[in-house]
Residue frames as a rotation matrix with the C-alpha (Angstrom) as fourth column:
MET 1
0.181 0.643 -0.744 13.46
0.950 -0.311 -0.037 -27.59
-0.256 -0.700 -0.667 -16.67
THR 2
-0.152 -0.139 0.979 12.79
0.563 -0.826 -0.030 -23.97
0.813 0.546 0.203 -17.62
THR 3
-0.198 0.104 -0.975 13.17
0.922 -0.317 -0.221 -21.22
-0.332 -0.943 -0.033 -15.03
ASN 4
0.420 0.437 0.795 11.67
0.643 -0.762 0.079 -17.73
0.641 0.478 -0.601 -15.17
ALA 5
0.397 -0.325 -0.858 13.98
0.809 -0.318 0.495 -16.33
-0.433 -0.891 0.137 -12.47
GLY 6
-0.498 -0.642 -0.583 14.82
0.376 -0.765 0.523 -12.74
-0.782 0.041 0.622 -13.14
ARG 7
-0.800 0.279 0.531 12.32
0.488 -0.211 0.847 -12.33
0.349 0.937 0.033 -15.97
ARG 8
-0.831 0.556 0.016 9.59
-0.516 -0.761 -0.393 -9.71
-0.206 -0.335 0.919 -15.86
PRO 9
-0.475 0.767 0.432 6.03
0.533 0.641 -0.552 -11.10
-0.700 -0.032 -0.713 -15.54
PHE 10
-0.769 0.170 0.616 4.12
0.574 -0.240 0.783 -10.31
0.281 0.956 0.087 -18.69
GLY 11
-0.131 0.787 0.603 1.88
0.299 -0.549 0.781 -7.30
0.945 0.283 -0.163 -18.36
ALA 12
0.628 0.376 -0.681 2.34
0.722 0.044 0.690 -6.95
0.289 -0.926 -0.244 -14.57
GLY 13
0.702 -0.465 0.540 5.19
-0.443 -0.878 -0.180 -4.43
0.558 -0.113 -0.822 -14.59
PHE 14
0.300 -0.677 -0.672 8.30
0.657 0.658 -0.369 -4.93
0.692 -0.331 0.642 -12.58
PRO 15
-0.985 0.114 0.129 8.01
0.044 0.892 -0.449 -5.41
-0.166 -0.437 -0.884 -9.72
ALA 16
-0.491 0.868 0.080 4.50
0.632 0.291 0.718 -6.56
0.599 0.403 -0.691 -10.02
SER 17
-0.246 0.482 0.841 1.86
-0.346 -0.854 0.389 -4.09
0.906 -0.195 0.377 -8.83
GLN 18
-0.853 -0.020 -0.521 1.14
0.455 0.459 -0.763 -4.18
0.254 -0.888 -0.383 -5.11
GLN 19
-0.708 0.645 0.288 -2.10
-0.638 -0.759 0.132 -2.18
0.304 -0.090 0.949 -5.44
ILE 20
-0.884 0.466 0.025 -4.97
0.368 0.730 -0.576 -3.68
-0.287 -0.501 -0.817 -3.37
SER 21
-0.650 0.758 0.054 -8.53
-0.418 -0.416 0.808 -3.50
0.635 0.502 0.587 -4.69
TRP 22
-0.795 0.431 0.427 -11.09
-0.332 0.281 -0.901 -3.97
-0.508 -0.857 -0.080 -1.83
TRP 23
0.019 0.929 -0.371 -13.94
-0.909 -0.139 -0.394 -4.10
-0.417 0.344 0.841 -4.25
ASP 24
-0.036 -0.096 -0.995 -12.64
-0.727 0.686 -0.040 -7.13
0.686 0.721 -0.094 -6.00
VAL 25
-0.951 -0.256 -0.174 -12.16
-0.048 0.679 -0.733 -8.98
0.306 -0.689 -0.658 -2.64
HIS 26
-0.587 0.792 0.169 -15.62
-0.552 -0.239 -0.799 -7.89
-0.592 -0.563 0.577 -1.56
GLN 27
0.185 0.701 -0.689 -17.24
-0.981 0.176 -0.084 -9.28
0.062 0.691 0.720 -4.69
PHE 28
-0.425 -0.404 -0.810 -15.35
-0.407 0.885 -0.227 -12.54
0.808 0.233 -0.541 -4.32
VAL 29
-0.999 0.032 0.042 -16.39
-0.029 0.319 -0.947 -12.97
-0.044 -0.947 -0.318 -0.64
GLN 30
-0.298 0.954 -0.041 -20.01
-0.779 -0.268 -0.567 -12.02
-0.552 -0.137 0.823 -1.41
ALA 31
0.071 0.368 -0.927 -20.19
-0.880 0.461 0.116 -14.65
0.470 0.807 0.356 -4.18
LEU 32
-0.830 -0.376 -0.411 -19.17
-0.153 0.863 -0.481 -17.36
0.536 -0.336 -0.775 -1.64
ASP 33
0.148 0.962 0.230 -22.45
-0.491 -0.131 0.861 -16.65
0.858 -0.240 0.453 0.23
LEU 34
-0.680 -0.478 -0.556 -20.93
0.245 0.566 -0.787 -17.56
0.691 -0.672 -0.268 3.58
PRO 35
0.411 0.792 -0.451 -23.07
0.683 0.061 0.728 -17.89
0.604 -0.607 -0.516 6.72
PRO 36
0.732 -0.170 0.659 -22.58
-0.489 -0.805 0.336 -15.44
0.473 -0.569 -0.672 9.60
LEU 37
0.413 -0.714 -0.565 -19.11
0.573 0.686 -0.448 -16.15
0.707 -0.138 0.693 11.00
PRO 38
0.832 -0.217 -0.510 -17.17
0.389 -0.427 0.816 -15.12
-0.395 -0.878 -0.272 14.08
PHE 39
0.795 -0.606 -0.001 -14.33
-0.500 -0.654 -0.567 -12.73
0.343 0.452 -0.824 13.48
PRO 40
0.416 -0.698 -0.583 -10.91
0.354 0.715 -0.603 -14.46
0.838 0.045 0.544 13.61
GLY 41
-0.612 -0.779 0.135 -9.30
0.117 -0.257 -0.959 -14.41
0.782 -0.571 0.249 17.00
THR 42
-0.138 0.681 0.719 -12.51
-0.869 -0.432 0.242 -13.88
0.476 -0.591 0.652 18.96
PRO 43
-0.599 -0.082 0.796 -13.51
-0.616 0.682 -0.393 -16.45
-0.511 -0.726 -0.460 21.61
ALA 44
0.490 0.844 0.218 -16.30
-0.444 0.456 -0.771 -17.71
-0.751 0.281 0.598 19.39
TRP 45
0.618 -0.375 -0.691 -13.83
-0.687 0.169 -0.706 -18.28
0.382 0.911 -0.153 16.60
GLN 46
-0.448 -0.857 0.255 -11.40
-0.872 0.357 -0.334 -20.07
0.195 -0.373 -0.907 18.93
HIS 47
-0.466 0.341 0.817 -14.14
-0.414 0.732 -0.541 -22.55
-0.782 -0.590 -0.200 19.88
ALA 48
0.521 0.675 -0.523 -15.35
-0.762 0.092 -0.641 -23.12
-0.384 0.732 0.562 16.27
SER 49
0.682 -0.263 0.683 -14.47
0.393 0.919 -0.039 -26.04
-0.617 0.295 0.729 14.04
ASP 50
-0.398 -0.914 -0.084 -11.47
0.349 -0.235 0.907 -25.82
-0.849 0.331 0.412 11.76
ALA 51
-0.346 0.359 0.867 -13.80
0.931 0.015 0.365 -25.47
0.118 0.933 -0.339 8.75
VAL 52
0.735 0.678 -0.027 -15.60
0.669 -0.718 0.190 -22.50
0.109 -0.157 -0.981 10.30
LYS 53
0.374 -0.686 -0.624 -12.25
0.220 -0.589 0.778 -20.92
-0.901 -0.429 -0.070 11.28
ALA 54
-0.585 -0.602 0.544 -11.04
0.650 0.053 0.758 -21.26
-0.485 0.797 0.360 7.72
MET 55
0.017 0.693 0.720 -14.18
0.918 -0.297 0.264 -19.65
0.397 0.657 -0.641 6.28
ALA 56
0.828 0.267 -0.493 -13.94
0.494 -0.763 0.416 -16.83
-0.265 -0.588 -0.764 8.88
CYS 57
-0.097 -0.942 -0.322 -10.37
0.354 -0.335 0.873 -16.14
-0.930 -0.029 0.366 7.85
ILE 58
-0.574 -0.023 0.818 -11.40
0.818 -0.042 0.573 -15.92
0.021 0.999 0.043 4.20
ALA 59
0.463 0.821 0.335 -14.25
0.784 -0.555 0.276 -13.55
0.413 0.135 -0.901 5.08
ALA 60
0.655 -0.251 -0.713 -11.90
0.428 -0.655 0.623 -11.45
-0.623 -0.713 -0.321 7.22
ALA 61
-0.412 -0.813 0.412 -9.64
0.806 -0.114 0.581 -10.94
-0.425 0.572 0.702 4.23
GLU 62
0.206 0.573 0.793 -12.26
0.805 -0.560 0.195 -8.47
0.556 0.598 -0.577 3.01
HIS 63
0.951 0.132 -0.280 -11.62
0.288 -0.710 0.642 -6.28
-0.113 -0.691 -0.713 6.13
TYR 64
0.135 -0.983 -0.122 -7.85
0.480 -0.043 0.876 -6.48
-0.867 -0.177 0.466 5.63
ALA 65
-0.365 -0.240 0.899 -8.12
0.930 -0.144 0.339 -5.58
0.048 0.960 0.276 1.95
LEU 66
0.624 0.652 0.430 -10.29
0.608 -0.751 0.258 -2.57
0.492 0.100 -0.865 2.90
LEU 67
0.740 -0.469 -0.482 -7.61
0.276 -0.442 0.853 -1.50
-0.613 -0.764 -0.198 5.41
LEU 68
-0.260 -0.939 0.225 -4.85
0.602 0.025 0.798 -1.72
-0.755 0.343 0.559 2.83
ASP 69
-0.043 0.348 0.937 -6.94
0.942 -0.298 0.154 -0.13
0.332 0.889 -0.315 0.02
THR 70
0.892 0.428 0.143 -7.77
0.355 -0.861 0.366 2.94
0.280 -0.275 -0.920 2.21
ARG 71
0.474 -0.817 -0.329 -4.13
0.337 -0.177 0.925 3.11
-0.813 -0.549 0.191 3.43
GLN 72
-0.369 -0.586 0.721 -2.88
0.881 0.028 0.473 3.26
-0.298 0.810 0.506 -0.15
GLU 73
0.340 0.587 0.735 -5.33
0.781 -0.611 0.127 6.01
0.524 0.531 -0.667 -0.90
ARG 74
0.964 0.029 -0.263 -4.23
0.206 -0.709 0.674 8.07
-0.167 -0.704 -0.690 2.09
LEU 75
0.109 -0.994 -0.029 -0.54
0.461 0.025 0.887 7.58
-0.881 -0.110 0.461 1.33
ALA 76
-0.269 -0.142 0.953 -1.13
0.957 -0.149 0.248 8.69
0.106 0.979 0.176 -2.30
ASP 77
0.714 0.573 0.402 -3.00
0.509 -0.819 0.264 11.83
0.481 0.016 -0.877 -1.13
ALA 78
0.774 -0.499 -0.391 -0.19
0.169 -0.432 0.886 12.67
-0.611 -0.752 -0.250 1.31
SER 79
-0.159 -0.851 0.500 2.39
0.800 0.186 0.570 12.17
-0.578 0.491 0.652 -1.46
LYS 80
0.032 0.252 0.967 0.57
0.873 -0.478 0.095 14.52
0.486 0.842 -0.235 -3.69
ALA 81
0.943 0.329 -0.046 0.26
0.300 -0.784 0.543 17.11
0.143 -0.526 -0.839 -0.90
ILE 82
0.429 -0.868 -0.251 3.96
0.354 -0.095 0.931 16.93
-0.831 -0.488 0.266 -0.17
ALA 83
-0.253 -0.514 0.819 4.81
0.928 0.110 0.356 17.21
-0.273 0.851 0.450 -3.79
ALA 84
0.281 0.511 0.812 2.65
0.688 -0.697 0.200 20.32
0.668 0.503 -0.548 -4.22
GLY 85
0.858 0.185 -0.480 3.83
0.508 -0.454 0.732 21.87
-0.082 -0.871 -0.484 -0.99
GLU 86
0.315 -0.842 -0.437 7.27
-0.066 -0.479 0.875 22.97
-0.947 -0.247 -0.206 -2.14
ASN 87
0.818 -0.218 -0.532 9.31
-0.566 -0.140 -0.813 23.75
0.103 0.966 -0.238 -5.24
TRP 88
0.823 -0.403 0.401 11.41
0.073 0.775 0.628 20.63
-0.564 -0.487 0.667 -5.00
ALA 89
0.555 -0.660 0.507 13.70
0.710 0.058 -0.702 21.56
0.434 0.749 0.501 -7.96
ALA 90
0.458 -0.362 0.812 14.71
-0.334 -0.917 -0.220 24.72
0.824 -0.170 -0.540 -6.09
VAL 91
0.802 -0.152 0.577 15.26
-0.539 0.232 0.810 22.82
-0.257 -0.961 0.104 -2.89
ALA 92
0.760 -0.545 0.355 17.53
0.564 0.824 0.057 20.37
-0.324 0.157 0.933 -4.72
ARG 93
0.469 -0.601 0.647 19.49
0.396 -0.511 -0.763 23.22
0.789 0.614 -0.001 -6.39
ASN 94
0.552 -0.208 0.808 20.02
-0.673 -0.683 0.284 24.87
0.492 -0.701 -0.516 -2.99
ILE 95
0.835 -0.289 0.469 21.26
-0.161 0.686 0.709 21.57
-0.527 -0.668 0.526 -1.40
THR 96
0.678 -0.603 0.421 23.55
0.729 0.476 -0.492 20.91
0.096 0.640 0.762 -4.35
ARG 97
0.421 -0.551 0.721 25.09
-0.007 -0.796 -0.605 24.44
0.907 0.250 -0.339 -4.15
ARG 98
0.664 -0.204 0.720 25.63
-0.746 -0.239 0.621 24.19
0.046 -0.949 -0.311 -0.30
ASN 99
0.807 -0.321 0.496 27.23
0.064 0.882 0.467 20.71
-0.587 -0.345 0.732 -0.69
SER 100
0.775 -0.514 0.368 29.53
0.499 0.140 -0.855 21.79
0.388 0.846 0.365 -3.52
GLY 101
0.117 -0.774 -0.622 31.62
0.909 -0.169 0.381 24.06
-0.400 -0.610 0.684 -1.33
ILE 102
-0.810 -0.410 0.420 31.17
0.552 -0.775 0.308 27.10
0.199 0.481 0.854 -3.58
TYR 103
0.261 0.950 0.172 27.91
0.742 -0.311 0.594 28.32
0.618 -0.027 -0.786 -1.98
ILE 104
-0.863 -0.500 -0.072 28.22
0.445 -0.684 -0.578 31.74
0.240 -0.531 0.813 -0.63
PRO 105
0.053 0.953 -0.298 25.24
0.991 -0.087 -0.101 33.01
-0.122 -0.290 -0.949 1.33
ARG 106
-0.307 -0.037 0.951 24.19
0.471 -0.874 0.118 36.56
0.827 0.484 0.286 0.31
ARG 107
-0.190 0.223 -0.956 23.93
0.909 -0.327 -0.257 39.29
-0.370 -0.918 -0.141 2.88
ALA 108
0.768 0.475 0.429 22.41
0.593 -0.780 -0.198 42.72
0.240 0.406 -0.882 2.52
ALA 109
-0.317 -0.863 0.393 24.94
0.588 -0.504 -0.633 45.54
0.744 0.030 0.667 2.34
SER 110
0.245 0.396 -0.885 25.01
0.959 -0.231 0.162 47.66
-0.141 -0.889 -0.436 5.47
């Protein structure tokens, strides 16, 4: 028996990408051509057959993928804004100097 434990998946990076693509999920669900379904958890869904419940859960995955896709986009935008908002190399130098014990704050002569 061969095991792949600890090996990198070919072409997927390591760890494998966690990026969510709503569009791909949308196209998959659209191709299923599902009938109108109750949203999972609603009273109509609770009273539906198991087959209808399963189809509704599959269809609801599109909504969840959209939530995750837009969240990823907002987090990426926030990360870029934070990175651009400060000279982080200078901040790191200042922190390193203070933590080294040799940092002497400068004062104007009186």
